[in-house]
Phi, psi and omega in degrees: 000318181299321180296321179295315179296316180298317178299319179294321179297311180298318180298324181295330178278321191270338181293133181285142170301138186298329184278352185269116174226033190276335188282071176232197180291137177249114188283330177223150183283135174288169179295149178293147174306138189297331188274002188299324183290344181271354186270133174247116180307136181081010185276057177272137181308134182297140175080005179292130183296148183299326180290330175283313183298320189261012178306314180301318182292315181295315180300311181298320180293314183299315179297317180294319181293322175297317182295326181269353184066033183263125180283340180214157181282124183237112182295343179275352178273094187301316180299319180294318181296312181296320181292323176298317179295317178299317179301317179299313183293316186288328182270325187242347179297335179295339180270354181275125184295344180275349182270162179222127181266133179228099177060043178085006178237134179270132170264121185231134174292149180302323180293330176293315179298321178296324178299319179289322179298327181297333177291341175262008179065037180228162175242138179303325182296336182266353182276140172295170179302158178305134175291152182299332182294343181250355189288351173273354181239339183216125177227160182237138174244081187296333181297329182247358177074037180237153167239150177237122183233128175293132180296134177258172177213129178224070180274356185273339187215162179217152176273133174238117174271126186257323179222147174229122180236153175246143179204119177052042177083357178259158174248127179250118182248138172233146182185200183208160173259121187253134171276111190300315188300323184250351185069021184272141175279117180277323176197156173252157182218156171232124182238145175244126180241145174235142178300139179218154176273073179221184185298326183271343180087352182211170172221145175282121178250358176188141176205129179232150176253151178175000000 
């Protein structure tokens, strides 16, 4: 039963909205989102707890790892890394004042995407090209410095962080992904975070499911 629920959950996030056919060639760059000049990189509210700050990264990673059947986060797995980043953008990019939604597709500045990538302890410049499996949901316009991401929706489940411990300057979080309708635990996770000078204030340096 859990496998069926998990498959439905992943599908609910990954299936494209029927009306969205925007991820094709863009002949001219749209105007920049109006709020971009108000954003200061690293401007995360002071004192925000790591489990609150890093919810987008943990959520995106857990969903991608479930979809890939990966027991641990592996930075050398290009598909897993890109899908984790896409999950973050599609689920939480809509809340970023620098993004702009156009018919179910988010317009994101490259610097915005880099800010989210930094929470996974990666740099866009070091990533290989987007895998073909994601190109119907995420595209890049390098000539104009934009990314286009289909908006996702994950109303079926939520991340619950249960414990936060510190050890040698690291934060160790444990929790679970809960299926809301049934209150069922779909998977448990252990995450390791390290402080970083980035928008989120931390980066995921390890995450395992079990």
